[in-house]
N, C-alpha and C positions, 0 to 999 in steps of 0.2 A: 380325634374325639372332640365333639362339640363341647363348648364350655357348659359346665353344669352336669355333664354325664360322667359318672364315676365308673371305674372299672370294677368288675366283680373281683373279690380278693380271696385267695386261699392263704389263710394266716400262718404265722410262724410255727404254731404248735400243731398244725393240721398235717396229717399224712394220708395220702390217697394212693391206692393201687387199683388200676383199671383204666377205663376210658372216660375222657372228659370231652364233651361236645358242647358247642354253644354258638351264639350269634352276637356276642357282646365282647368287649375288651376284657382281658383277664390279667390279673397280677398274681403271680405265685410267689409267696414268701416262705412256704413250707416245703414238704417233701412230696413229690409226685412221681409215680412209676406207672408206665403204660403208654397210652396214646393221647394226644391232644389235638382236637380238630375244631378250629374256630372259623373256618370259612373266610369271610371278608372282615375279620376283626384282628385286633392287635394282641399279642401275647408278650407280657413283660415278666422275665424271670429275675426276681429280686436278688440283691447282693449276697444274702445268706441262704438262698434257696438251693435245693438239690433236686434236679429233675433228670430222670432216666426215662425218656420217652421219645417217640417219633412225633414230630410237630408239623401240623399243616395250619397255616394262618396267612393273613394278608401281610402283616409286619410282625417281626420278632425282635425283641430287645433282650439281650442276655447280659445280665450284670453279675450273676452267680455261676452255678455249675449246671451244665447240660451234657448228658450223654445220650446221643441219638441224632437222627437226621432231621433237617429242617427243609420243608417245602413251602416257600413263601412266594406269593404272587407279587409282593411289593419289596420292601426293604428288610434286610437283616443287619442289626447293629450288634457287634460284639464290643462291649464297653470295657474300659480299663478294669483289671481285676477279675474279669470273667474267665471261665475255664470250659471250653467246649470241645468235645470229641464226637465227631460224626461228619456226615456230608451235608453240604448246603446247596440247595437249588433255589435260586432267587433271581429277581430282576436287578436288584442293587445290593451291594454289600459294603459295610463300613467296619473296619477293625481298628480299634484304638490302640495306642501304645500301651504295653503291659497287659494286653489280653492274650490268653493262650488259646490256640486253635490247632487241632490235629484232625485232618480229614481232607476231602476233596471238595472243590467248589465248581459249580456249573452255573454261570450267569446267563439268563435268558433275556437278552436286551430287547427282543421284539415284544416282550410282555410289558415292558415299562411304558407307561402312558406318557404321551407328550414327547417322545423321543424324536428329535428332528430327523435323524437318519432313517427312521421308519416311514417318513412321509416323502422322502426323496426317491 
């Protein structure tokens, strides 16, 4: 995200049930149930957030709780203290120590941009 561009925020006291679509980065601090489609943007799930949704985005950072599948064209980061249950389809994956994950992982390395193996 370029300097000066702030992500849209779903605050701590906000609860959403349904479909969230957008073309900008999103930070979820509250409760969200349904689907999240961000196309070529980044989704960040805050440390105290609770998300029950299938997610499609460029990059996904999970710091809190997520129940659902992730389909990312870029990177998925499961940060320390996160709790994720669901399948991950992404180009890159990072799981920090003390992150909980239950599900399947499918890494699509051909989708990663700048991969030297893809040019050989």
